[in-house]
C-alpha positions as a Markdown table, in Angstrom:
| # | Residue | x | y | z |
|---|---|---|---|---|
| 1 | Met | 19.1 | 5.4 | 51.4 |
| 2 | Thr | 19.7 | 2.3 | 53.5 |
| 3 | Glu | 23.3 | 1.6 | 54.1 |
| 4 | Thr | 24.9 | -1.7 | 54.2 |
| 5 | Thr | 26.9 | -2.8 | 57.3 |
| 6 | Ala | 29.9 | -5.0 | 57.0 |
| 7 | Met | 31.7 | -7.3 | 59.4 |
| 8 | Pro | 34.8 | -5.7 | 61.1 |
| 9 | Pro | 38.0 | -6.3 | 59.2 |
| 10 | Val | 40.7 | -8.4 | 60.4 |
| 11 | Val | 42.9 | -6.4 | 62.7 |
| 12 | Thr | 46.7 | -6.3 | 62.5 |
| 13 | Ala | 49.4 | -4.3 | 64.2 |
| 14 | Arg | 50.3 | -2.6 | 61.0 |
| 15 | Asp | 46.8 | -1.8 | 60.2 |
| 16 | Ala | 46.4 | -0.3 | 63.7 |
| 17 | Ala | 49.5 | 2.0 | 63.1 |
| 18 | Asp | 49.3 | 2.9 | 59.4 |
| 19 | Arg | 45.8 | 3.9 | 58.9 |
| 20 | Pro | 45.7 | 6.7 | 61.6 |
| 21 | Arg | 49.3 | 7.9 | 60.4 |
| 22 | Arg | 48.1 | 8.4 | 56.8 |
| 23 | Arg | 45.1 | 10.3 | 58.0 |
| 24 | Arg | 47.2 | 12.4 | 60.1 |
| 25 | Ala | 49.4 | 13.3 | 57.2 |
| 26 | Ser | 46.3 | 14.4 | 55.2 |
| 27 | Ala | 45.0 | 16.1 | 58.1 |
| 28 | Phe | 48.4 | 18.1 | 58.5 |
| 29 | Ile | 48.2 | 19.1 | 54.9 |
| 30 | Ala | 44.7 | 20.3 | 55.2 |
| 31 | Ala | 45.8 | 22.1 | 58.4 |
| 32 | Ile | 48.5 | 24.1 | 56.4 |
| 33 | Ala | 45.9 | 25.0 | 53.9 |
| 34 | Ala | 43.5 | 26.2 | 56.4 |
| 35 | Val | 46.1 | 28.2 | 58.4 |
| 36 | Ala | 47.2 | 29.8 | 55.0 |
| 37 | Leu | 43.5 | 30.7 | 54.3 |
| 38 | Leu | 43.1 | 32.3 | 58.0 |
| 39 | Val | 46.1 | 34.2 | 57.7 |
| 40 | Ser | 45.3 | 35.7 | 54.2 |
| 41 | Gly | 41.8 | 36.3 | 55.3 |
| 42 | Ser | 42.7 | 38.0 | 58.4 |
| 43 | Ile | 45.1 | 40.5 | 56.6 |
| 44 | Ala | 42.1 | 41.5 | 54.4 |
| 45 | Val | 39.7 | 42.5 | 57.3 |
| 46 | Thr | 42.1 | 43.4 | 60.1 |
| 47 | Glu | 41.5 | 47.0 | 59.6 |
| 48 | Arg | 37.8 | 47.0 | 59.6 |
| 49 | Pro | 35.6 | 43.9 | 59.9 |
| 50 | Ala | 32.4 | 44.0 | 58.0 |
| 51 | Tyr | 30.3 | 43.6 | 61.1 |
| 52 | Ala | 31.9 | 46.9 | 62.6 |
| 53 | Val | 30.8 | 49.2 | 59.8 |
| 54 | Asp | 28.6 | 52.2 | 60.7 |
| 55 | Tyr | 25.2 | 51.4 | 59.5 |
| 56 | Pro | 22.9 | 54.3 | 58.6 |
| 57 | Ser | 20.1 | 55.1 | 61.1 |
| 58 | Trp | 16.5 | 55.3 | 60.3 |
| 59 | Asp | 16.7 | 59.1 | 60.9 |
| 60 | Asp | 19.5 | 59.1 | 58.3 |
| 61 | Val | 17.2 | 57.5 | 55.8 |
| 62 | Leu | 14.1 | 59.2 | 56.5 |
| 63 | Asp | 16.2 | 62.6 | 56.2 |
| 64 | Ala | 17.7 | 61.5 | 52.7 |
| 65 | Arg | 14.1 | 60.8 | 51.4 |
| 66 | Arg | 13.7 | 64.5 | 51.1 |
| 67 | Asp | 16.5 | 64.9 | 48.7 |
| 68 | Val | 17.0 | 62.9 | 45.5 |
| 69 | Ala | 20.8 | 63.3 | 45.3 |
| 70 | Arg | 21.4 | 62.3 | 49.1 |
| 71 | Ala | 19.0 | 59.4 | 48.6 |
| 72 | Gln | 21.2 | 58.1 | 45.8 |
| 73 | Ala | 24.3 | 58.5 | 47.9 |
| 74 | Lys | 22.5 | 56.7 | 50.8 |
| 75 | Ile | 21.3 | 54.0 | 48.5 |
| 76 | Lys | 25.0 | 53.5 | 47.3 |
| 77 | Glu | 26.2 | 53.4 | 51.0 |
| 78 | Ile | 23.5 | 50.9 | 52.2 |
| 79 | Arg | 24.5 | 48.5 | 49.2 |
| 80 | Ala | 28.1 | 48.8 | 50.1 |
| 81 | Ala | 27.3 | 47.8 | 53.7 |
| 82 | Ile | 25.2 | 44.8 | 52.5 |
| 83 | Ala | 28.1 | 43.8 | 50.2 |
| 84 | Ala | 30.5 | 44.2 | 53.1 |
| 85 | Ile | 28.8 | 42.1 | 55.8 |
| 86 | Thr | 27.9 | 39.4 | 52.9 |
| 87 | Ala | 31.7 | 39.1 | 52.1 |
| 88 | Glu | 32.4 | 38.8 | 55.9 |
| 89 | Val | 30.1 | 35.9 | 56.1 |
| 90 | Glu | 31.5 | 34.2 | 53.1 |
| 91 | Arg | 35.2 | 34.6 | 54.5 |
| 92 | Thr | 34.5 | 33.3 | 57.9 |
| 93 | Gln | 32.3 | 30.4 | 56.6 |
| 94 | Ala | 35.2 | 29.5 | 54.2 |
| 95 | Ile | 37.6 | 29.2 | 57.3 |
| 96 | Ala | 35.1 | 27.5 | 59.2 |
| 97 | Gln | 34.6 | 24.8 | 56.6 |
| 98 | Glu | 38.2 | 24.1 | 56.3 |
| 99 | Lys | 38.7 | 23.7 | 60.0 |
| 100 | Gly | 35.5 | 21.6 | 60.1 |
| 101 | Asp | 36.9 | 19.2 | 57.6 |
| 102 | Ile | 40.1 | 18.9 | 59.7 |
| 103 | Tyr | 38.1 | 18.3 | 62.7 |
| 104 | Tyr | 36.0 | 15.7 | 61.0 |
| 105 | Glu | 39.1 | 13.6 | 59.8 |
| 106 | Ala | 40.8 | 13.9 | 63.1 |
| 107 | Gln | 37.8 | 12.4 | 64.8 |
| 108 | Leu | 37.3 | 9.8 | 62.6 |
| 109 | Ala | 40.9 | 8.7 | 62.9 |
| 110 | Phe | 40.4 | 8.7 | 66.6 |
| 111 | Asp | 37.3 | 6.7 | 66.5 |
| 112 | Glu | 38.7 | 4.1 | 64.4 |
| 113 | Ala | 41.9 | 3.9 | 66.4 |
| 114 | Ala | 39.9 | 3.7 | 69.7 |
| 115 | Phe | 37.6 | 0.8 | 68.1 |
| 116 | Thr | 40.7 | -1.1 | 66.9 |
| 117 | Ala | 42.5 | -0.6 | 70.5 |
| 118 | Asp | 39.1 | -2.1 | 72.0 |
| 119 | Gln | 39.1 | -5.1 | 69.6 |
| 120 | Leu | 42.8 | -6.0 | 70.3 |
| 121 | Gln | 42.4 | -5.6 | 73.9 |
| 122 | Ala | 39.5 | -8.0 | 73.9 |
| 123 | Gln | 41.3 | -10.5 | 71.8 |
| 124 | Ala | 44.2 | -10.2 | 74.2 |
| 125 | Asp | 42.1 | -10.7 | 77.1 |
| 126 | Glu | 40.7 | -14.0 | 75.5 |
| 127 | Ala | 44.2 | -15.2 | 74.7 |
| 128 | Gln | 45.2 | -14.6 | 78.3 |
| 129 | Ala | 42.4 | -16.5 | 79.6 |
| 130 | Arg | 43.4 | -19.4 | 77.1 |
| 131 | Ala | 47.0 | -19.1 | 78.5 |
| 132 | Asp | 45.9 | -19.3 | 82.0 |
| 133 | Glu | 43.7 | -22.2 | 81.4 |
| 134 | Ser | 46.8 | -24.0 | 79.5 |
| 135 | Arg | 49.1 | -23.4 | 82.3 |
| 136 | Ser | 46.5 | -24.7 | 84.9 |
| 137 | Arg | 46.1 | -27.8 | 82.9 |
| 138 | Ala | 49.7 | -28.4 | 82.8 |
| 139 | Gly | 50.0 | -27.8 | 86.5 |
| 140 | Gln | 47.5 | -30.1 | 87.2 |
| 141 | Phe | 49.0 | -32.8 | 84.9 |
| 142 | Val | 52.4 | -32.6 | 86.7 |
| 143 | Ala | 50.7 | -32.7 | 90.2 |
| 144 | Glu | 48.8 | -35.8 | 89.1 |
| 145 | Leu | 51.8 | -37.6 | 87.6 |
| 146 | Ala | 53.7 | -36.8 | 91.0 |
| 147 | Arg | 50.9 | -38.5 | 93.0 |
| 148 | Ser | 50.9 | -41.7 | 90.8 |
| 149 | Gly | 54.5 | -42.2 | 91.8 |
| 150 | Gly | 55.6 | -41.8 | 88.1 |
| 151 | Gly | 58.8 | -39.7 | 89.0 |
| 152 | Asp | 61.4 | -42.3 | 90.3 |
| 153 | Leu | 60.7 | -45.6 | 88.4 |
| 154 | Ser | 64.6 | -46.2 | 87.8 |
| 155 | Ala | 65.1 | -46.2 | 91.6 |
| 156 | Ser | 62.4 | -48.7 | 92.1 |
| 157 | Leu | 63.9 | -51.1 | 89.4 |
| 158 | Phe | 67.1 | -51.4 | 91.4 |
| 159 | Thr | 65.5 | -51.9 | 94.8 |
| 160 | Asn | 62.8 | -54.4 | 93.6 |
| 161 | Pro | 64.5 | -56.5 | 90.9 |
| 162 | Gly | 61.8 | -59.1 | 91.3 |
| 163 | Asn | 59.2 | -56.8 | 89.8 |
| 164 | Ala | 61.4 | -55.8 | 86.8 |
| 165 | Asp | 58.8 | -56.8 | 84.2 |
| 166 | Glu | 56.1 | -54.6 | 85.8 |
| 167 | Leu | 58.5 | -51.7 | 86.3 |
| 168 | Leu | 59.7 | -51.7 | 82.9 |
| 169 | Ser | 56.2 | -51.6 | 81.6 |
| 170 | Arg | 55.6 | -48.8 | 83.8 |
| 171 | Leu | 58.8 | -47.1 | 82.3 |
| 172 | Gly | 57.3 | -47.4 | 78.8 |
| 173 | Phe | 54.0 | -46.0 | 80.0 |
| 174 | Ala | 55.9 | -43.1 | 81.7 |
| 175 | Ser | 57.7 | -42.3 | 78.4 |
| 176 | Lys | 54.3 | -41.8 | 77.0 |
| 177 | Ile | 53.2 | -39.7 | 79.9 |
| 178 | Thr | 56.3 | -37.5 | 79.3 |
| 179 | Glu | 55.5 | -36.9 | 75.8 |
| 180 | Gln | 52.1 | -35.9 | 76.8 |
| 181 | Ala | 53.4 | -33.6 | 79.3 |
| 182 | Glu | 55.8 | -31.9 | 76.7 |
| 183 | Gly | 52.9 | -31.3 | 74.3 |
| 184 | Ile | 50.7 | -29.8 | 77.2 |
| 185 | Tyr | 53.6 | -27.5 | 78.2 |
| 186 | Ala | 54.3 | -26.6 | 74.6 |
| 187 | Ala | 50.7 | -25.8 | 74.0 |
| 188 | Ala | 50.8 | -23.6 | 77.4 |
| 189 | Leu | 53.8 | -21.7 | 76.1 |
| 190 | Gln | 52.3 | -21.1 | 72.9 |
| 191 | Asp | 49.1 | -19.7 | 74.3 |
| 192 | Gln | 51.1 | -17.4 | 76.7 |
| 193 | Asn | 53.1 | -16.2 | 73.6 |
| 194 | Ala | 50.2 | -15.5 | 71.7 |
| 195 | Ala | 48.5 | -13.5 | 74.5 |
| 196 | Gln | 51.7 | -11.5 | 75.1 |
| 197 | Ser | 51.9 | -10.7 | 71.3 |
| 198 | Leu | 48.1 | -9.6 | 71.2 |
| 199 | Thr | 48.7 | -7.6 | 74.6 |
| 200 | Asp | 51.7 | -5.7 | 72.9 |
| 201 | Gln | 49.6 | -5.0 | 69.7 |
| 202 | Ala | 46.9 | -3.7 | 72.0 |
| 203 | Asn | 49.3 | -1.4 | 73.8 |
| 204 | Val | 50.7 | 0.0 | 70.6 |
| 205 | Ala | 46.9 | 0.5 | 69.4 |
| 206 | Lys | 46.3 | 2.5 | 72.7 |
| 207 | Glu | 49.3 | 4.7 | 72.3 |
| 208 | Ile | 48.1 | 5.5 | 68.8 |
| 209 | Arg | 44.6 | 6.1 | 70.1 |
| 210 | Asp | 45.8 | 8.6 | 73.0 |
| 211 | Glu | 47.8 | 10.5 | 70.5 |
| 212 | Leu | 45.0 | 10.8 | 68.2 |
| 213 | Arg | 42.6 | 11.8 | 71.0 |
| 214 | Leu | 44.8 | 14.9 | 71.5 |
| 215 | Glu | 44.8 | 15.7 | 68.0 |
| 216 | Ala | 41.0 | 15.3 | 67.7 |
| 217 | Gln | 40.6 | 17.6 | 70.7 |
| 218 | Ala | 42.9 | 20.2 | 69.2 |
| 219 | Ala | 41.1 | 20.1 | 65.9 |
| 220 | Phe | 37.8 | 20.5 | 67.6 |
| 221 | Glu | 38.8 | 23.5 | 69.5 |
| 222 | Glu | 40.2 | 25.2 | 66.5 |
| 223 | Ala | 37.0 | 24.2 | 64.5 |
| 224 | Gln | 35.0 | 25.6 | 67.4 |
| 225 | Val | 36.7 | 29.0 | 67.4 |
| 226 | Ala | 36.2 | 29.4 | 63.6 |
| 227 | Ala | 32.7 | 28.1 | 63.7 |
| 228 | Glu | 31.9 | 30.7 | 66.4 |
| 229 | Ala | 33.4 | 33.5 | 64.4 |
| 230 | Ala | 31.5 | 32.4 | 61.2 |
| 231 | Gln | 28.2 | 32.3 | 63.5 |
| 232 | Asn | 29.0 | 35.8 | 64.8 |
| 233 | Ala | 29.4 | 37.2 | 61.3 |
| 234 | Leu | 26.1 | 35.4 | 60.2 |
| 235 | Ile | 24.3 | 36.9 | 63.1 |
| 236 | Ala | 25.5 | 40.5 | 62.2 |
| 237 | Gln | 24.5 | 39.9 | 58.7 |
| 238 | Gln | 21.0 | 38.7 | 59.6 |
| 239 | Glu | 20.6 | 41.5 | 62.2 |
| 240 | Asn | 21.7 | 44.3 | 60.0 |
| 241 | Gln | 20.8 | 43.1 | 56.5 |
| 242 | Ala | 17.0 | 42.9 | 57.2 |
| 243 | Arg | 17.1 | 46.6 | 58.5 |
| 244 | Leu | 19.3 | 47.7 | 55.6 |
| 245 | Glu | 17.1 | 46.1 | 53.1 |
| 246 | Ala | 14.1 | 47.7 | 54.7 |
| 247 | Gln | 15.9 | 51.1 | 54.5 |
| 248 | Leu | 16.7 | 50.6 | 50.7 |
| 249 | Asp | 12.9 | 49.9 | 50.2 |
| 250 | Val | 12.3 | 53.2 | 51.7 |
| 251 | Leu | 14.5 | 55.1 | 49.5 |
| 252 | Ile | 13.9 | 53.2 | 46.3 |
| 253 | Lys | 10.0 | 53.1 | 46.6 |
| 254 | Asn | 9.8 | 56.4 | 48.5 |
| 255 | Arg | 7.4 | 55.0 | 51.0 |
| 256 | Ala | 7.1 | 55.6 | 54.7 |
| 257 | Ala | 8.6 | 52.8 | 56.6 |
| 258 | Thr | 10.0 | 52.2 | 60.2 |
| 259 | Glu | 11.8 | 49.7 | 62.1 |
| 260 | Lys | 8.7 | 47.7 | 62.3 |
| 261 | Asp | 9.5 | 46.5 | 58.9 |
| 262 | Tyr | 12.8 | 45.2 | 60.2 |
| 263 | Arg | 11.1 | 43.4 | 63.3 |
| 264 | Ala | 8.6 | 41.8 | 61.1 |
| 265 | Gly | 11.4 | 40.5 | 58.9 |
| 266 | Ile | 13.2 | 39.0 | 61.6 |
| 267 | Ala | 10.2 | 37.4 | 63.0 |
| 268 | Ala | 9.4 | 35.8 | 59.8 |
| 269 | Gln | 12.9 | 34.4 | 59.4 |
| 270 | Tyr | 13.2 | 33.0 | 62.9 |
| 271 | Gly | 10.0 | 31.4 | 64.0 |
| 272 | Ser | 9.7 | 30.1 | 67.5 |
| 273 | Gly | 10.3 | 26.5 | 66.8 |
| 274 | Ser | 8.5 | 23.4 | 68.2 |
| 275 | Ser | 9.4 | 21.3 | 71.0 |
| 276 | Leu | 8.7 | 18.0 | 72.7 |
| 277 | Gly | 6.2 | 17.8 | 75.5 |
| 278 | Ala | 7.0 | 16.3 | 78.8 |
| 279 | Gly | 5.2 | 12.9 | 77.7 |
| 280 | Gln | 7.9 | 12.3 | 75.2 |
| 281 | Ile | 10.7 | 12.7 | 77.6 |
| 282 | Lys | 11.9 | 9.8 | 79.8 |
| 283 | Asn | 14.6 | 10.0 | 82.5 |
| 284 | Gly | 15.6 | 13.3 | 81.4 |
| 285 | Trp | 16.2 | 12.0 | 77.7 |
| 286 | Ala | 14.4 | 12.2 | 74.5 |
| 287 | Val | 14.6 | 10.4 | 71.1 |
| 288 | Pro | 16.4 | 13.1 | 68.9 |
| 289 | Thr | 14.1 | 12.8 | 65.9 |
| 290 | Asn | 11.5 | 10.6 | 64.1 |
| 291 | Gly | 12.2 | 8.1 | 61.6 |
| 292 | Tyr | 13.6 | 4.8 | 60.7 |
| 293 | Ile | 17.2 | 3.6 | 61.1 |
| 294 | Ser | 19.0 | 3.5 | 57.8 |
| 295 | Ser | 22.5 | 2.7 | 59.1 |
| 296 | Gly | 23.6 | 1.2 | 62.6 |
| 297 | Tyr | 26.6 | 1.6 | 64.7 |
| 298 | Gly | 30.0 | 0.0 | 63.9 |
| 299 | Tyr | 31.9 | -0.9 | 60.9 |
| 300 | Arg | 30.1 | -0.7 | 57.6 |
| 301 | Val | 30.6 | 0.0 | 53.7 |
| 302 | His | 30.5 | 3.7 | 53.3 |
| 303 | Pro | 27.4 | 4.5 | 50.9 |
| 304 | Ile | 29.6 | 7.1 | 49.0 |
| 305 | Ser | 33.2 | 6.0 | 49.2 |
| 306 | Gly | 32.4 | 2.1 | 49.2 |
| 307 | Ala | 35.4 | 1.8 | 51.7 |
| 308 | Val | 34.9 | -0.1 | 55.0 |
| 309 | Arg | 34.9 | 2.7 | 57.7 |
| 310 | Phe | 33.9 | 2.8 | 61.4 |
| 311 | His | 30.3 | 4.4 | 61.9 |
| 312 | Ala | 30.4 | 6.3 | 65.2 |
| 313 | Gly | 26.6 | 6.7 | 65.5 |
| 314 | Val | 23.2 | 5.7 | 64.1 |
| 315 | Asp | 21.6 | 7.2 | 61.1 |
| 316 | Ile | 17.8 | 8.0 | 61.4 |
| 317 | Ala | 16.2 | 8.9 | 58.0 |
| 318 | Asn | 13.0 | 10.9 | 57.3 |
| 319 | Ala | 12.0 | 14.0 | 55.1 |
| 320 | Ala | 14.1 | 17.2 | 54.7 |
| 321 | Gly | 13.3 | 19.5 | 57.5 |
| 322 | Thr | 12.1 | 17.0 | 60.1 |
| 323 | Pro | 12.6 | 18.7 | 63.5 |
| 324 | Ile | 15.7 | 17.5 | 65.4 |
| 325 | Tyr | 15.6 | 17.7 | 69.2 |
| 326 | Ala | 18.2 | 17.9 | 72.1 |
| 327 | Ala | 18.4 | 14.3 | 73.3 |
| 328 | Ala | 19.3 | 15.8 | 76.9 |
| 329 | Ser | 19.8 | 19.2 | 78.4 |
| 330 | Gly | 23.1 | 20.8 | 78.1 |
| 331 | Val | 25.3 | 23.5 | 76.5 |
| 332 | Val | 26.0 | 23.8 | 72.7 |
| 333 | Glu | 29.7 | 23.6 | 72.4 |
| 334 | Tyr | 29.7 | 23.3 | 68.5 |
| 335 | Ala | 27.4 | 24.4 | 65.9 |
| 336 | Gly | 28.8 | 24.6 | 62.3 |
| 337 | Trp | 30.4 | 22.7 | 59.5 |
| 338 | Asn | 32.1 | 19.3 | 60.3 |
| 339 | Gly | 33.5 | 17.8 | 57.1 |
| 340 | Gly | 31.6 | 14.5 | 56.1 |
| 341 | Tyr | 28.9 | 15.2 | 58.8 |
| 342 | Gly | 28.1 | 18.6 | 57.1 |
| 343 | Asn | 26.2 | 21.0 | 59.3 |
| 344 | Phe | 26.8 | 19.6 | 62.8 |
| 345 | Ile | 25.7 | 20.4 | 66.5 |
| 346 | Arg | 27.7 | 18.9 | 69.6 |
| 347 | Ile | 26.1 | 19.4 | 73.0 |
| 348 | Asn | 27.8 | 18.9 | 76.3 |
| 349 | His | 25.8 | 17.2 | 78.8 |
| 350 | Gly | 28.4 | 17.4 | 81.7 |
| 351 | Asn | 30.5 | 14.5 | 83.2 |
| 352 | Gly | 32.3 | 13.8 | 80.0 |
| 353 | Leu | 28.9 | 13.0 | 78.2 |
| 354 | Thr | 28.1 | 14.6 | 74.8 |
| 355 | Thr | 25.6 | 14.1 | 71.9 |
| 356 | Ser | 26.2 | 15.0 | 68.3 |
| 357 | Tyr | 23.7 | 15.8 | 65.4 |
| 358 | Gly | 25.0 | 15.7 | 61.8 |
| 359 | His | 23.8 | 16.2 | 58.2 |
| 360 | Ile | 21.6 | 19.1 | 59.3 |
| 361 | Gln | 20.1 | 21.0 | 56.3 |
| 362 | Asn | 21.5 | 24.3 | 55.1 |
| 363 | Gly | 20.1 | 27.0 | 57.5 |
| 364 | Gly | 18.8 | 24.4 | 59.7 |
| 365 | Ile | 21.0 | 25.1 | 62.8 |
| 366 | Leu | 18.6 | 26.8 | 65.3 |
| 367 | Val | 21.2 | 27.1 | 68.2 |
| 368 | Arg | 24.4 | 29.0 | 68.9 |
| 369 | Ile | 27.7 | 28.0 | 70.6 |
| 370 | Gly | 27.5 | 28.5 | 74.4 |
| 371 | Gln | 23.7 | 28.4 | 74.4 |
| 372 | Glu | 22.0 | 26.4 | 77.1 |
| 373 | Ile | 19.3 | 24.3 | 75.9 |
| 374 | Val | 16.8 | 21.9 | 77.4 |
| 375 | Val | 15.9 | 18.3 | 76.7 |
| 376 | Gly | 13.4 | 18.0 | 73.8 |
| 377 | Gln | 14.2 | 21.5 | 72.5 |
| 378 | Asn | 14.1 | 21.9 | 68.7 |
| 379 | Ile | 17.8 | 22.5 | 67.8 |
| 380 | Ala | 17.8 | 21.9 | 64.1 |
| 381 | Arg | 16.2 | 20.6 | 61.0 |
| 382 | Met | 17.0 | 17.4 | 59.1 |
| 383 | Gly | 19.0 | 17.6 | 55.9 |
| 384 | Thr | 21.5 | 15.8 | 53.7 |
| 385 | Thr | 24.7 | 18.0 | 54.0 |
| 386 | Gly | 28.3 | 16.6 | 53.9 |
| 387 | Ser | 28.7 | 12.9 | 53.0 |
| 388 | Ser | 25.2 | 11.9 | 52.8 |
| 389 | Thr | 23.0 | 10.0 | 50.1 |
| 390 | Gly | 19.6 | 11.4 | 51.5 |
| 391 | Asn | 17.9 | 13.1 | 54.4 |
| 392 | His | 18.8 | 11.8 | 57.7 |
| 393 | Leu | 20.2 | 12.5 | 61.2 |
| 394 | His | 23.6 | 11.1 | 62.1 |
| 395 | Phe | 23.2 | 10.9 | 66.0 |
| 396 | Glu | 26.1 | 10.1 | 68.3 |
| 397 | Val | 26.5 | 9.6 | 72.1 |
| 398 | Arg | 30.1 | 9.8 | 73.6 |
| 399 | Gln | 31.4 | 9.3 | 76.9 |
| 400 | Asn | 34.7 | 11.0 | 77.7 |
| 401 | Gly | 35.3 | 11.1 | 73.8 |
| 402 | Gly | 34.7 | 7.6 | 73.2 |
| 403 | Thr | 31.7 | 6.2 | 71.3 |
| 404 | Thr | 28.8 | 4.0 | 72.5 |
| 405 | Asn | 25.9 | 2.7 | 70.5 |
| 406 | Pro | 23.1 | 5.3 | 70.7 |
| 407 | Val | 20.5 | 2.7 | 70.3 |
| 408 | Thr | 21.5 | 0.9 | 73.3 |
| 409 | Tyr | 22.2 | 3.8 | 75.4 |
| 410 | Leu | 18.7 | 5.3 | 74.8 |
| 411 | Arg | 17.1 | 1.9 | 75.2 |
| 412 | Asn | 18.6 | 1.8 | 78.7 |
| 413 | Lys | 16.9 | 5.2 | 79.3 |
| 414 | Gly | 13.5 | 3.6 | 78.2 |
| 415 | Leu | 13.4 | 5.0 | 74.7 |
| 416 | Ser | 13.4 | 3.5 | 71.4 |
| 417 | Ile | 15.0 | 4.9 | 68.2 |
| 418 | Gly | 13.4 | 4.2 | 64.8 |
């Protein structure tokens, strides 16, 4: 599943402006659809959300066992409760997926705009350096010309007629020098105009970047709320369905069972998980998973769409289910669907620093929004959800929302990826 990396495309002001605007238009359409879904969904469940149903107790079940008719009624009641919480999970997950898709597109638009702005600013800085050098060279030429006395040859011709031949020769030479001076001045002016043009383009790109930063943050917050609602519904299902299934088993098979069955089912479903030892952690950081780098940071040809897109992280490939660890301690601020990143986790480490983990397998998110985690903690399992051609982890490091190369960042911490 190795992905090809391409050279960055030529950057123009039109490209810088049009690409994000096209994405904003599609994101706006998707947002309308998501809001419509949210409104229609909320109407259906406002009166009584599934996780608020009155579940039968173990005493109710054990009492019903002694009466066949009551047992049949209780079976129907339990099955209705199971269907209700299943429907609630599906409803909230659908909303979370819609919001996650919007978040993904908004973040991608911001990342590309930020990268474009950085490239244009670098080009503008180089052009300004050339302009400064040209201006300095022109100034030095004029100063040298003044020192050589090339400025007032006509006056010398009248005051020293005996040296006319020599002075006329110098006048001819001065004419050539003037042509050179004009050329140097023209080059300096051209360099300065080029620098100003690139600076103007960079400023426009920065305005677009800042606008998209706000849109990406707003999309993230909406997706975060939707993901948390879906997460709570799933937890309610997991906590109650195991008990309800055990109660059904009691009634259908007429066997003696207790809440011990429920606790055993929960334990089997949520193992303790593994974590890294202290020897695998350096300077408070850890490599997020084992595997090889299948795609690096920067512009590349997307393996599915075939378009040249900005890749905000690094892909680390390995087998399905490979443990994914928290690269540093922090608080989980997102755990859910994120468009092309599939199942996704984002951890806030404080001081504007975050790490993100994408393409997690279905059911492979092992942490919750708001949960405090420690470096090296097993937070997920590797998968191939979202826009992916094979099992791998998409890993990002961000400072104040902007991306940085995760390989370089961890290398500076004494760690090696891949």
